[in-house]
C-alpha positions as CSV (number, residue, x, y, z in Angstrom):
1,X,-59.0,73.1,-15.5
2,X,-61.1,73.4,-18.6
3,X,-62.0,70.7,-21.0
4,X,-59.8,70.3,-24.1
5,X,-60.2,68.5,-27.4
6,X,-57.6,67.5,-29.9
7,X,-58.8,66.9,-33.5
8,X,-57.1,64.7,-36.2
9,X,-57.7,64.6,-39.9
10,X,-56.2,61.2,-40.3
11,X,-55.7,58.0,-38.4
12,X,-51.9,58.2,-38.3
13,X,-51.8,61.4,-36.2
14,X,-54.6,60.0,-34.0
15,X,-52.6,56.8,-33.5
16,X,-49.4,58.7,-32.7
17,X,-51.0,60.7,-29.9
18,X,-52.6,57.6,-28.4
19,X,-49.1,56.2,-28.1
20,X,-47.9,59.5,-26.7
21,X,-50.5,59.2,-24.0
22,X,-48.8,56.0,-22.9
23,X,-51.2,53.4,-24.2
24,X,-49.9,49.9,-25.2
25,X,-50.3,48.7,-28.8
26,X,-53.2,46.5,-27.9
27,X,-55.2,49.4,-26.5
28,X,-54.2,51.7,-29.4
29,X,-55.4,49.1,-31.9
30,X,-58.6,48.6,-30.0
31,X,-59.4,52.4,-29.9
32,X,-58.6,52.8,-33.5
33,X,-60.8,49.9,-34.6
34,X,-63.6,51.2,-32.3
35,X,-63.5,54.8,-33.4
36,X,-62.9,53.9,-37.1
37,X,-66.2,51.9,-37.1
38,X,-68.0,55.1,-35.8
39,X,-66.2,57.3,-38.2
40,X,-66.8,55.1,-41.2
41,X,-70.5,54.9,-40.5
42,X,-70.7,58.7,-40.0
43,X,-69.0,59.3,-43.3
44,X,-71.1,56.6,-45.0
45,X,-74.2,58.5,-43.9
46,X,-72.7,61.7,-45.5
47,X,-71.4,63.5,-42.4
48,X,-68.0,65.3,-42.2
49,X,-66.3,63.7,-39.2
50,X,-62.8,63.4,-37.7
51,X,-61.0,61.5,-34.9
52,X,-60.5,63.4,-31.7
53,X,-59.3,62.8,-28.1
54,X,-61.2,64.6,-25.4
55,X,-59.8,65.7,-22.0
56,X,-63.0,66.4,-20.1
57,X,-61.2,67.9,-17.0
58,X,-58.2,69.2,-18.9
59,X,-56.0,66.6,-17.1
60,X,-53.8,64.8,-19.6
61,X,-54.3,61.5,-17.6
62,X,-58.1,61.7,-18.1
63,X,-58.9,61.3,-21.7
64,X,-61.3,59.6,-24.1
65,X,-60.8,58.7,-27.8
66,X,-63.8,59.6,-29.9
67,X,-65.0,61.1,-33.2
68,X,-66.3,64.5,-33.8
69,X,-69.1,65.2,-36.3
70,X,-68.8,68.8,-37.3
71,X,-71.4,71.1,-35.9
72,X,-72.5,72.7,-39.1
73,X,-74.5,69.5,-40.0
74,X,-77.9,68.5,-38.9
75,X,-77.2,65.1,-37.2
76,X,-80.5,63.3,-36.7
77,X,-81.1,61.1,-33.7
78,X,-81.7,58.1,-36.1
79,X,-78.3,58.6,-37.8
80,X,-76.6,59.1,-34.4
81,X,-78.1,55.7,-33.3
82,X,-76.7,54.1,-36.5
83,X,-73.2,55.7,-35.8
84,X,-73.3,54.5,-32.2
85,X,-74.4,51.0,-33.2
86,X,-71.7,50.6,-35.8
87,X,-69.3,48.9,-33.4
88,X,-69.2,45.2,-32.5
89,X,-68.4,46.0,-28.8
90,X,-70.0,49.3,-27.8
91,X,-68.4,51.2,-25.0
92,X,-70.2,52.2,-21.8
93,X,-70.6,55.7,-23.2
94,X,-72.0,54.3,-26.5
95,X,-74.6,52.2,-24.6
96,X,-75.5,55.2,-22.3
97,X,-76.1,57.5,-25.3
98,X,-78.1,54.8,-27.2
99,X,-80.4,54.3,-24.2
100,X,-81.0,58.0,-23.9
101,X,-81.8,58.3,-27.6
102,X,-84.2,55.3,-27.4
103,X,-86.0,57.0,-24.5
104,X,-86.9,60.0,-26.7
């Protein structure tokens, strides 16, 4: 299967699909808080960004909530580090990306 990404203009539709994927309220709230911190920082820095859910393998049981910064913008490594660091409890993926950026 091929990768698939669903995009959301607002938090309500993002939240609705997280519930549709079978997540309990506590995990939905956790994902929304986490991704909102990233999204708010990206927008504060002037980037156009939206919520998304990625399905890396195309399997509906294998998904990752995230944000998408639109490609037409020049995202700097410095700004990406600020966006990734905007959360109080970074995910393993956030930590991995931060380490790779620090190594540059």
